[in-house]
N, C-alpha and C positions, 0 to 999 in steps of 0.2 A: 652793417652788411659785410664789410671786409675788415673786421677788427682784429682778426688773428691770421697773420700772413706767414707763409713759409717761403723763404727766399733761398733757392738753390744757387750756389756760387762755386766757381772753380778758379777765379782770378782772371778769367778771360775778359776781353772787351765786351762781349755780349752779356756776361754776368754783371759787369759794372753798370751797363745801361739798364739792366733789369733792376738793379738796386735803386736806381733813380725812380723807377715806376713804383717799386715797393714803398719807398719813402713817401711819394705822393699819395698813394692809397692810404698808408698808415696815418698821414697827417689829415687827410680828408675825412677819415672815419674814426679818428682818435684811436688808432689801433697799435698793435705791437708786431714786431717782426722777429721771427726765429730764422736765423741764418744757418744753413747746413752746408758743410763742406765734406764731400764724401771722398775718402781716401781708398782708391782702388787697392785690392789686396796685393797685386804684383808690385805696385808702386810703394806700398807700405813696407814690404820686405826689403826692397832696394834702399828705401830711406833709412831703415834701421841699420843696415850694413854700412851706410855712409856717414852715420852720425855717432859721435862718442857717447852722448847722453840724451835722455828724453827731453830735457829742457831745450837743448839746441834744436831738436826735431820739432817740438811744439812751436818754438819761435819761428822756424822756417815756414811752417804751415800757416801760422798767423800772418806772416809777412805776405804770403800769396793773396790773402783776402783783405789786406790792410786798406786798400782804397774803398772797399765796400764798408768796412767797419768805420773808417774815418767819416764817410758820408753819413752813416746812421748817427754817429756821435755829433757831428757838426749840425745836423738837422734836429737833434734832440728827440730822436725816435727811440722809444723803449725797445730793447732787443736782447736776445740771447743767442749764443753761438753754440753750435753742435758740430763736433768732429766725429764723423761716423766712418766705419770701415765696411767695405763691401763693394758690390757693383753699383754704380751710381743710380741708375733708374729704379731698380727694385728697392734700394735703400730709401730714396726720396719718397717713393710711393708708400712704402710701409710707414714712414714717419708721418706723412700727410694723412693717411687713413686712420692711423691709430690715435692721432692727437686732435682730430676734428678741426683741422684748419679751415678757414673760410675761403682761402685761395692760395694756390701755389704760383709763385712768380719765378720764371726760369728763362734763361736765354735760349735763342733758337739754335745756337751752336756753342760748343765749349772748346776746350783745348785739344781734345782728341778727335782730329779730323778723320783718321782712319776708321775709328769706330762708327762715326757718323755715316761714312760711305758704305761700309760693309754691313753693319748690324742695324742701322736705323738710329736716329738721334734719341738722346736721352729725353729731350723735350717731348718728342712724339710719344714715347712710351709712357711718360708721366701723364700726358694729356689723355691717353687712352685708358689708363688704369686708376687714376686718382679719383676719389669719390667727390671731390670738390672742384669748382672751376679752376682752370689752369690758364694763366696769362703768359703767353710765349712772346718774348721780346726779340725783335729782329735786330 
């Protein structure tokens, strides 16, 4: 039923809690987890200006989601990691819809509180537009 999961993460506490639910679902249904970390275009430009090389930049991004990846590894859940560029909600929705995921697991809030207050949350947009069930974790 939920054998192909998409886990959206940004390194926030909500996304780490979401990872625990994704692990539980993957273990229960013998599934896999695709982890997506979306790099906002504005943040991406600033990151490039502050890093000397691509290796350091990639390492910094991986460090942000390390607790999520450590959990997947320690629980022996098969997973893949995707670093995508763009606006978080549309990027997650596109990935979910184009790859026929059984479920998207996302935190109710992320690191960007201003965007949540003004534009509406990423999780709300994903729930509204994804073609599969969306599990929003508080």
